C-alpha positions as CSV (number, residue, x, y, z in Angstrom):
1,X,4.7,-7.4,-6.7
2,X,5.2,-9.4,-3.6
3,X,6.7,-7.5,-1.0
4,X,8.5,-10.6,1.1
5,X,11.9,-11.1,3.5
6,X,14.2,-13.1,2.3
7,X,13.8,-16.7,4.4
8,X,17.7,-18.2,3.8
9,X,20.5,-17.3,3.1
10,X,22.3,-18.1,-0.5
11,X,25.5,-19.4,1.4
12,X,26.6,-21.4,4.6
13,X,25.8,-20.8,8.2
14,X,29.8,-19.3,9.1
15,X,28.8,-16.2,6.7
16,X,25.0,-16.6,8.8
17,X,26.6,-15.9,11.9
18,X,28.2,-12.6,11.6
19,X,25.9,-10.3,13.1
20,X,26.1,-7.2,12.5
21,X,28.3,-4.8,9.8
22,X,31.0,-4.3,12.3
23,X,31.5,-8.0,12.4
24,X,31.0,-8.8,8.9
25,X,34.2,-6.5,8.6
26,X,36.5,-9.5,10.1
27,X,35.1,-12.1,8.5
28,X,37.4,-14.3,5.6
29,X,36.2,-15.0,2.7
30,X,34.8,-12.0,1.2
31,X,35.7,-13.5,-2.5
32,X,33.9,-16.1,-2.2
33,X,30.7,-14.4,-1.6
34,X,29.3,-13.8,-4.7
35,X,28.0,-16.9,-7.0
36,X,29.5,-16.2,-10.0
37,X,26.4,-15.5,-11.7
38,X,24.4,-11.8,-11.2
39,X,21.3,-12.7,-9.9
40,X,20.0,-11.6,-6.6
41,X,20.4,-8.1,-4.3
42,X,18.9,-6.4,-2.2
43,X,17.7,-2.3,-1.8
44,X,17.6,-0.2,1.0
45,X,13.5,0.8,0.9
46,X,11.0,0.3,-0.6
47,X,10.4,2.4,-3.6
48,X,14.3,1.2,-4.4
49,X,13.8,-2.3,-4.4
50,X,10.5,-1.8,-6.4
51,X,13.0,0.2,-9.0
52,X,15.6,-2.1,-8.9
53,X,13.1,-5.5,-9.8
54,X,11.8,-2.8,-12.6
55,X,15.7,-2.2,-13.8
56,X,16.7,-6.5,-13.2
57,X,14.3,-7.4,-14.7
58,X,14.4,-11.3,-15.7
59,X,18.0,-10.5,-14.7
60,X,18.6,-10.6,-11.1
61,X,16.0,-10.8,-7.8
62,X,15.6,-7.7,-5.5
63,X,14.8,-7.9,-1.4
64,X,13.4,-5.1,0.5
65,X,14.8,-5.8,4.0
66,X,12.0,-3.3,5.9
67,X,8.8,-5.1,6.4
68,X,5.3,-4.2,5.6
69,X,4.3,-1.1,7.2
70,X,7.7,0.2,7.8
71,X,9.4,2.8,6.8
72,X,13.2,2.5,6.0
73,X,14.6,5.3,6.9
74,X,15.6,5.4,10.6
75,X,15.1,1.8,10.3
76,X,16.8,-0.7,12.4
77,X,17.7,-4.0,10.8
78,X,18.0,-7.0,12.6
79,X,21.5,-8.9,13.3
80,X,21.8,-11.4,9.9
81,X,20.6,-8.5,7.5
82,X,25.1,-8.1,6.8
83,X,25.1,-11.3,6.1
84,X,22.1,-11.4,3.5
85,X,23.5,-8.6,1.9
86,X,26.9,-9.8,1.1
87,X,26.1,-13.1,0.0
88,X,23.7,-11.5,-2.7
89,X,24.6,-9.4,-6.4
90,X,24.3,-6.1,-5.7
91,X,22.9,-3.0,-2.6
92,X,21.0,-0.1,-3.9
93,X,20.6,2.3,-1.3
94,X,20.8,5.9,-0.7
95,X,24.1,7.8,0.6
96,X,22.0,10.3,3.1
97,X,22.4,9.9,6.9
98,X,18.5,9.6,7.4
99,X,19.8,6.0,5.8
100,X,22.5,6.0,8.5
101,X,22.1,1.6,8.8
102,X,22.4,1.5,5.0
103,X,25.1,3.8,4.1
104,X,27.1,1.6,6.9
105,X,25.9,-1.4,5.5
106,X,27.1,0.0,2.2
107,X,31.0,0.7,3.3
108,X,31.0,-2.7,5.3
109,X,30.4,-4.0,1.2
110,X,32.6,-1.7,-0.3
111,X,35.8,-2.4,2.5
112,X,35.3,-6.2,2.7
113,X,32.9,-7.5,-0.3
114,X,33.7,-6.4,-3.7
115,X,31.8,-8.9,-5.0
116,X,28.9,-7.1,-4.4
117,X,28.0,-4.0,-6.3
118,X,27.4,-1.5,-4.1
119,X,24.9,1.3,-6.0
120,X,24.1,4.9,-4.4
121,X,20.5,6.3,-5.9
122,X,21.9,9.6,-5.1
123,X,25.0,9.6,-7.5
124,X,25.2,12.8,-9.2
125,X,21.9,14.1,-7.4
126,X,24.3,16.4,-4.7
127,X,23.8,19.9,-5.6
128,X,20.1,19.1,-6.2
129,X,18.7,18.4,-2.7
130,X,17.3,20.5,-0.9
131,X,17.9,22.1,2.4
132,X,16.1,20.4,5.5
133,X,15.6,22.4,8.3
134,X,15.0,21.1,11.4
135,X,14.4,24.1,13.4
136,X,10.8,24.3,12.9
137,X,9.4,26.1,16.6
138,X,7.2,23.8,18.9
139,X,7.7,21.3,21.2
140,X,9.3,17.8,21.6
141,X,7.1,14.8,19.4
142,X,5.7,12.6,21.4
143,X,7.6,9.8,20.3
144,X,4.4,8.0,18.8
145,X,5.0,5.3,16.5
146,X,4.2,4.1,13.4
147,X,2.8,1.1,11.6
148,X,4.4,-1.7,12.9
149,X,6.3,-0.1,15.0
150,X,8.8,2.2,13.8
151,X,9.6,5.9,15.4
152,X,10.6,8.2,13.2
153,X,11.1,11.2,15.6
154,X,13.5,9.5,18.0
155,X,15.2,8.1,14.8
156,X,15.8,11.8,13.3
157,X,16.6,13.6,17.0
158,X,19.4,10.2,17.5
159,X,20.8,11.2,14.4
160,X,21.0,14.7,15.3
161,X,18.9,15.7,11.6
162,X,19.8,15.4,8.1
163,X,21.3,19.0,6.3
164,X,19.3,17.1,3.1
165,X,15.7,16.3,2.8
166,X,16.2,12.7,2.0
167,X,12.5,12.4,0.2
168,X,13.8,13.5,-3.9
169,X,12.3,10.3,-5.0
170,X,9.0,12.1,-4.3
171,X,9.8,13.9,-7.3
172,X,9.3,11.8,-10.5
173,X,11.8,13.5,-12.6
174,X,14.6,12.9,-9.6
175,X,12.9,9.3,-9.9
176,X,13.8,9.2,-13.7
177,X,17.4,9.4,-13.0
178,X,17.8,7.2,-10.0
179,X,16.3,4.7,-11.9
180,X,18.8,5.5,-14.7
181,X,21.6,5.0,-11.7
182,X,20.5,1.8,-10.6
183,X,20.9,0.9,-14.4
184,X,24.0,2.4,-15.1
185,X,25.3,0.0,-11.8
186,X,23.7,-2.9,-12.3
187,X,25.0,-3.0,-16.0
188,X,28.9,-2.7,-14.7
189,X,28.1,-5.2,-12.4
190,X,26.7,-7.6,-15.3
191,X,27.7,-5.9,-18.4
192,X,26.2,-9.1,-20.8
193,X,22.9,-7.4,-19.6
194,X,23.6,-3.9,-19.7
195,X,21.3,-3.5,-22.3
196,X,18.8,-4.5,-21.4
197,X,18.6,-2.6,-17.9
198,X,18.9,0.5,-19.8
199,X,15.8,-0.1,-21.5
200,X,14.2,-1.4,-18.4
201,X,15.1,1.9,-17.5
202,X,13.9,3.7,-19.8
203,X,10.7,2.2,-20.3
204,X,10.1,2.8,-17.1
205,X,11.0,6.5,-17.7
206,X,8.5,6.5,-19.5
207,X,5.9,5.8,-17.0
208,X,7.7,8.3,-14.4
209,X,6.8,10.8,-17.2
210,X,3.0,10.6,-17.1
211,X,3.2,11.1,-13.1
212,X,5.3,14.0,-13.6
213,X,2.3,14.8,-16.3
214,X,-0.5,14.7,-13.6
215,X,1.2,16.7,-10.8
216,X,1.9,19.0,-14.1
217,X,-1.8,19.0,-14.4
218,X,-2.5,19.6,-10.9
219,X,-0.4,23.4,-10.8
220,X,-2.0,24.0,-14.1
221,X,-5.4,23.5,-13.0
222,X,-5.8,24.4,-9.3
223,X,-8.3,26.0,-7.5
224,X,-5.8,28.1,-5.1
225,X,-1.7,27.5,-4.9
226,X,-1.8,26.4,-1.7
227,X,-2.7,22.9,0.6
228,X,-2.5,22.2,4.0
229,X,-0.5,19.1,5.3
230,X,-1.6,18.1,8.4
231,X,1.7,16.7,9.2
232,X,5.5,16.7,8.5
233,X,6.3,17.6,5.2
234,X,7.6,14.8,2.9
235,X,6.4,16.9,-0.5
236,X,9.4,19.5,-0.8
237,X,10.2,18.0,-3.7
238,X,6.9,18.2,-5.4
239,X,6.5,21.5,-4.2
240,X,10.1,22.9,-6.0
241,X,9.1,21.6,-8.8
242,X,5.7,22.3,-9.8
243,X,5.1,25.6,-7.5
244,X,2.2,24.7,-5.3
245,X,2.5,25.5,-2.1
246,X,2.0,22.5,1.3
247,X,1.3,25.0,4.6
248,X,2.2,22.3,7.4
249,X,1.8,23.5,11.0
250,X,4.4,20.7,11.9
251,X,7.2,21.6,9.2
252,X,9.6,19.4,7.7
253,X,10.7,16.7,10.8
254,X,8.5,14.2,12.6
255,X,10.1,16.1,15.9
256,X,8.3,18.4,16.2
257,X,4.6,18.9,17.6
258,X,2.7,22.5,16.3
259,X,2.1,24.7,19.3
260,X,-1.3,26.1,19.4
261,X,-0.8,28.8,18.2
262,X,-0.1,26.7,14.8
263,X,-2.9,24.8,14.2
264,X,-5.3,28.0,15.3
265,X,-3.4,30.1,12.6
266,X,-3.9,26.3,10.0
267,X,-7.1,26.7,10.4
268,X,-7.4,30.1,9.2
269,X,-5.6,29.2,6.6
270,X,-7.8,26.7,5.8
271,X,-10.9,28.7,5.9
272,X,-10.0,31.0,3.9
273,X,-8.4,29.5,1.2
274,X,-11.6,27.4,0.9
275,X,-9.7,24.1,1.8
276,X,-12.1,21.1,2.3
277,X,-10.0,18.4,2.1
278,X,-6.2,18.1,5.1
279,X,-3.5,16.3,4.1
280,X,-1.7,13.4,6.1
281,X,0.9,11.2,5.7
282,X,-1.2,7.6,5.5
283,X,2.3,6.5,7.8
284,X,1.9,9.2,10.8
285,X,-1.6,9.7,13.0
286,X,-4.0,11.4,11.6
287,X,-5.6,12.8,14.7
288,X,-4.1,16.0,14.2
289,X,-6.0,16.2,10.3
290,X,-9.3,15.0,12.6
291,X,-8.9,17.7,14.2
292,X,-8.5,20.2,11.8
293,X,-10.9,19.2,10.2
294,X,-13.3,19.0,12.9
295,X,-12.4,22.7,14.2
296,X,-12.5,24.4,10.6
297,X,-15.4,24.4,7.3
298,X,-13.4,21.5,5.5
299,X,-14.7,18.2,5.6
300,X,-12.7,15.0,5.0
301,X,-9.0,14.9,6.0
302,X,-7.3,12.9,3.2
303,X,-3.8,10.9,3.2
304,X,-1.3,11.0,0.5
305,X,2.4,8.9,1.2
306,X,5.9,9.3,0.5
307,X,6.1,5.8,-1.0
308,X,8.7,5.6,1.6
309,X,7.2,2.1,2.5
310,X,3.9,0.5,2.3
311,X,1.1,-1.1,3.9
312,X,-0.4,-4.3,3.8
313,X,-3.3,-3.5,1.7
314,X,-1.4,-1.6,-0.6
315,X,0.7,-4.9,-0.6
316,X,-2.0,-7.4,-0.9
317,X,-3.3,-4.6,-4.1
318,X,0.2,-5.0,-6.0
319,X,0.8,-1.3,-5.7
320,X,4.2,-0.3,-6.6
321,X,5.7,3.6,-6.2
322,X,3.5,4.2,-9.2
323,X,0.5,2.8,-7.7
324,X,1.0,4.8,-5.0
325,X,1.5,8.4,-6.5
326,X,-1.2,7.9,-9.1
327,X,-3.5,6.2,-6.9
328,X,-3.4,7.6,-4.2
329,X,-1.2,11.2,-4.4
330,X,-2.5,12.3,-7.1
331,X,-6.3,12.3,-6.6
332,X,-5.6,13.5,-2.7
333,X,-3.5,16.7,-3.8
334,X,-6.2,17.5,-6.8
335,X,-8.8,16.8,-3.8
336,X,-6.5,19.0,-1.4
337,X,-5.9,22.2,-4.2
338,X,-9.3,22.2,-5.7
339,X,-8.7,20.9,-9.3
340,X,-11.9,19.7,-11.4
């Protein structure tokens, strides 16, 4: 897989001059924005882009507008993105405030560009979304930016925090539901190839079944039912699915800073449970994990990924969602839960 930006527009400079979704709303020529043949689209972040391309197969090519090293939630697009997306055939996104830029873009497309199929991956999953409580104690986050300059704490605080945890894609069972939703949306937009989209989604679901089985195995063979996540917890859906527990001194929101008492309690838990490996999010600083390791009986800090983006290393290696889950998360969770 190659993670790249669209470098030129498929249509003329008149559409490219539209700087934002708001300015696009007033543009004319919406009926001419499609090419007449289904073949391209955008997806709101790394994992959706990977899935859209797997489902589309040879029939269409999707772009991820978010640069390598950045996360799609809380991200701010450049001025040309709305024009780029409006010149393609489909937009795949998640209808959640954590992707407010994508919500705004989807609304503009639905209102003014009916040639663009707008596909909400969360369609049908509303009742399954977990609450996301940002009320965890502790001081203000220090505003540290992630790789590539993403300041998630600032983004979420500006949005007031989401009511539901958006990281539903980390659950391979829900992932299969989203992939099926993408296939349905593409099939409606491109009926001639609907059967192929459905077949591709079904084949990918079998690969997701293997990820599901791997996490089931971790839950069954774990030496302990708790592990430590030294950072905000993006894995609540895995906890709910497989019954294990991730203790975080931070909680679910990156705008929280743990207190010394919370850090001390975490170190005490590490020692009491005989935890060797402390997990941290690859897109956050490892400093808290390293501090817990240095001050406890743990021996290593191990990165995990919520698959909300990709790194340069993973991108160069061709890692998609499946590889991030099987090559990064599964071994890390095995280590953290003491699977032999």
